[in-house]
N, C-alpha and C positions, 0 to 999 in steps of 0.2 A: 512614748514620746517624752522628750526632756521637759521637766517642769521649768517654769519661769523662775529664775533666781531673782531676788529683790533688785539686784543690779548686775547684769551680766558683766563679768570681770573684763571682758575684751571689747566692750562697746565703745570705749573712749579712744578716739583716733590717736592721741598722743602716746598711748601705751605701746611700747615697742614689742614686736615689729608692727608697724601700722597696717600692713596688708593682712597679716594674720589676725590682727584685732578686728578688722572689718569683716573678714570671713567668718570669724566666730560670732560676731554681732548679728550676722544675718540669720543665724540659727535662733536668735531671740527676738529680733525687732518686728517681724511681721506675722508671727504665728498666732493662731487663735485656738483657744480651748484645749490647752495641753494638760495631760495628767499623768502619763506613764512613759517608760522608755520604749523606743521603737528601734528594733535592730533590722538590719538588712537581711532578708530571708532568701535563702538559696532557692527554695521552691518557687517563690514568686518571680525571682529573676529568671529562672529557667523557663517558666511558662511564658513570660513576656518576651524573652529573647527568641524563643521558638517562633513567636508570631511576628517578630519585628524585622526579620531579614529582608533587606531590600525595600523597606517601606518609607524611605525618605522621599517625599513628594514635593513638587513645585506647582505653583499656579502661574498662569500667564500674566504678563504685564498688561497695561492698558492697551498697548498696540497689538496684543495678541502674541507677542514673541515670548516664549518661555525663558525664564532665567533660573539657572540651577544654583542652589545655595552653595556658598563656599564649603569645601569639605570640612573645615573646622567647625562650622555651625552644625553640620550633619553629625559629626562625631560627638559633639557636645550633647545633642539630644539622645544619641545612642547610649552615651554614658549614664544618663538619667535612667534609662531603661535597664541597663546593666546593674544599676544600684538597687533596682527592685520596683520601679514604677512600671505598671502594665503598659502605659503609653505616655508620650510627651509630644508637645507641639509648640511651634513658635510662629509668630507673625512679625515681620519687619516692614516698616513703612518709612519712606523718605519724602519729605516735602509734601505731606498729604498722602493720598493713596495712589498717586500717579505711578509710583514704583512700589509694589507690594510683593513680598515674598513669603509664602507659607510653607512650612516644613513640618513633617511629623515622623515619629518613629514609634514602633510598638503598636498597641491596639487600644481602642476605646472600650472594647467589650471582650473579656477573656473567653466567653462562651461562643460568641458568634465570629470572633476575629475581625469585627468591623474596625476600620481605621478611624482615628479622630478626624473630624471634618472642621474646616475653618468656621462654619456657622454654628458649631456646637455651643450650647449654653453650659455653664458650669458655675459652681459657687466660688467666689473670689476671696472669701475670708476678709482679712484685715486691709485689703485694698479699698474696702469700704471707707476706711478712716480718711483717706485723702479727699474723698468727696465731701465727707462731713466737715473736715477742716476748711475746705474751700468755702462752704456756705458760712461757717462761723466767721471767717475773715471777710467775707462780703458784708456780713452784719456789722463787723467792726468798721469797715469803710463807710457804711451808711450811718454810723454814729449810734447804732442801737445797742452796741456792746463796746466794751473796752477790754483789752487784753489783761489789764491789771484789776478788773472787776472781780470781786469775790463771787464764787459760784452761787452761794446761797441767795444772792440778790436776784438770781435768774432761774430759780427752780419752780416748777409748777406746784400748785397746792397739793398737799398730801404726800409729797416725795420726802423721804427721810433725809435729814442732814446730820444726824448723829447715830452712833451705834450703842450697843450695850455698854453700860458703865461709862458712857461719854468718852470712849477711847478713840474715836475717829477724829480726823483733822479736817473734815470736809469744810467746816466753817472758815478755815484759814486758807483754803485752796483758791487759786485764781484761774481764770480762763486760760491764760498762757500756760500755766502748769499742767492743766489737763491736756492741752494740745501737744506739749513736748514731753509728756510722761515724767514730769518732775513733781507731781502732786504728792507722791508717797502713798496714795491709796492702794490698799490691798487688791490684788488681781482676783476678781471673783471666780474666775475659772480655775484657780488653785485651791479653792475651798475643798477639803478632802472628800466630803460627802458628795458635793456636786460634781467634782471631777470624775468620780467613779461612775456617775450617771452619764456624763457627756462623752466619755471615752471608755475604752476597755470593755471588760465583761458586762458592765451594766448598760452599755449602749443599746443593745437590742431591746431591752425592756423599757428604756426611757427615750428612745429616739423620737417619739412623737409627743413628748411632754412639752407643754407650752409654758413660757415664762414671761413675766412682765418686767420692764426695766426697773420698776420700783422694787420688785421682789429680789432681783439680782443685786441691786444696790444695797439692799438690807443685808444680804449675805456678805458683801464686801465690807460693809461697815461693822459687821459683827467681829471683825478681826482688827487688831491694832494696825496702825499704819506701818509701812516698811521703812519710812524715813520721814523726817519733818518736811513740810512743803517747801519746795524750792532748793533743797539741799543736794539732791542727786537724781540722776536718771534711773528710773526703774519702770520698765514697760509694764503697763497694766491695761487690760481691756476695759476695766471700770471707768477709766478716764473718758473714753469715747461713748460709753453707755450714758454717762452724765452729760456729755456734749449734745447727744441726741435730745435729752430732756431740756437742755438749755435752749436749743433751737425751737422746740415746741413752745416753751414759755414765752420767748421773745416774739415769735411770729404768729402764734395762735394756731399753727399747723403742725402736724407730725413732721419729723425731720425728713422722712422719705418724700412727703409732698413738696417740701421746699427744694429738695435735690432735683426732683422731676421738673419743677417750674424754673429753677435757676440754672440747671446744668443739662439734664437729659433732653429737654425739648429744644433749647437753643442750639445744642451741639448735635442734635438728631441722633441721639444714642437710643435707638428704638429697640435694642435687644438687651437692655439693662433694666433690672427690676429689683424691688425690695419686697420680698414675698411675705413678710410678717410671720404668720403661722402656717402658710401654705407649704406642705412638704414636697410638692411635685415640681420638678424642673420643667421649664418650657421645652417644647420640641423645636429643633432636634437636640438630642443630647446623648452622650455615651453613659458609661457606668462610672461610679466612684467607689474606690476600694480603700478600706480601713482595716485596722487590726483590732481584734478583741481577744486578748490573751495570746494564745498560740495560733489562732485562726484568722484567716482573712475573711472579712465580711463585706457585702455589698452595702455601701452607705449612701447610695444615690438619693434615697428618700429619707427626709428627716424634717423635724420642725425647726426652722432656723431662728425662732425667737430666742433660742439659747445665746445667739450672737447679737441680735439687734443692731444698733448703730456702730457696734464694734466690729461687725463682720458678716451681716446677713446677705449682702449683695449677690445677685446672680447676673452674669454678663457673658460677653464673648470676647475673643482676642481682638476682633476688629473694633468693638466699642472701647475697650481699654486703650488701644492705640489712639483712637480719636479723642478720648478725654484727655490723656496726658499730653498729646500734641497741642490741644487747645489751652490746657492749663499752663504748660511750660512756655507756650508762645504768647502768654499774656492776655488771652481772651477773657478769662474769668475774673482776674484780679488786677487792680491798679498796681503801678510800680511799687508803692510803699508796701502793700500787702504781699506782693511777690517777694520782696526782700525779707519780709517777716516769715513767710512759709519756708524759706531756705535757711533761716537763721538757726544754726546749730550751736551757738556759743553757750547757751544754757545747759547743754548736755555734753560739753567737751567734744563736739564733733560727731556724736552718735545719732542725732535725730533733730529734725527741724520742727515745724509745726504741722505735722501730718505728711511729711516728705523727708527723705534722707538721701544723702549723697554716697556714691560708691566710686572710689578711685581705682581704676583698673590698672593692670601691670604696665600697660603701654603709656600711662600718664593721663589718659582720658578720664574725666569725671562725668558720671551720669547721675541723673536724679530720678527717683521713683519710690516704689514701695513694694512689699510682698505680702502675702497672706495665705493662710490655710484654714481649713475647717474640715470636718470629717470627710475623708475621701478625695480631697482636692487641695492642690498647691498651685499658686500662681504668682507671677512677678512681672512688673513692668518697669522699664528704665528708659530714659531718653536724654539726649543732649540738652544743654541748658536752654537752647532756643526752641526745643520741641520739634525740630525738623527731621530728626532721626530717632525713631522709637522702635523698641523691641519688647514684645510681651511673650512670655512662654508659660506653659502650664503642664502639670502632670496629674494623672488621675489617681493620686494617692495623697496621704496627709502631709507628708514632709519629705525632705531630701536628707537621706542619711549622711551625706557629705555635702554641706552647703557650698563648698568650693566648686563642686560640679555644676551647681546652678549658676554661680557667678561665671563659670567657663562659657556658658551660653552668651552672656553679655560680652565677655572678652573676645570670643570668636567673631562677633558681629562688629563691635565698635573698634576693636584693635586691628582687625583685618582691613578695615577701610582706610587705615593710616599707612598701610604698607605700599611701597612703590609699585 
């Protein structure tokens, strides 16, 4: 899979052409734990395609009348399978769940041929970041934090603030710069030694290794910063690892506890969890497939502490839609904080404060996030008012062609504008 560049060249919206820039940015903005190149494999595509014929499914609406997905949506999911994903699924909701449409292509399990189910749990990777950002902005609204506060004023005791040779810039980094990835902090998942353990040939031997946030932060701080704080956008999982520590220091509770109290319980997201070091996915679930050198491996079971607040969340398509509908609809944040979470000025249009915009070919702009971790890719996007949401997932690490992922959004949001 592609390594993170310090600043993906195509993430800034003004760079021409803007749509190509956004498509390339998607390959960078939500991925978690990258270390090597991932190619589309003909063998995987053949296996998946053999199992996917005719497997686009629909679920009935609330009144029991089935609604068939538009052919464009079905084709977009099939394209993900053709690219090499064993299976892909999407859930569309409008104005709550009164009108929900679930579609799937391919399989959840290459051995059994089981289809993906709407209730399946999966690892959501960097979609975790949007929930973390929401809690941070709630703390800002409560006056317990300020976006311009320096991070070191809100770190728990014993957490490192400097690296070897005092090369890090953590002492100059602000909360805002963590949220929008302008801190310049080195992305710990790009550390050469660690990345070989997280992905690739070393994954099998290290899949159950446990990591603490302080340990992973030390790894990040052992590298020079990629940029001075506040000077440019450079996506780094280290930023949200630190924000998890900030939430703990300010509230006295682990970040996951605060997310449960502030988001999961009020929004009734009963299928979302933060497993810590637990390697087992809740039932029901399918399989997750990753690459280790030239081999495809089952990555369903792993210790998610490698991701922490940057991407450990386990969820379902339904819970993702409920969360983003509530967030975009203004349920979690006051108007001032809603404006802040959407503010992409500091990144030249690449990223807000835990959320980013995608302008589709038909002119519709949707808001959301994407994420991946070993064996799982997911993305959610919705209209600005949260009344129209689509989440989709694939049971593989990444999308070889990010444009095919964006095509799922285009099929849904642009089709709705046609006469």
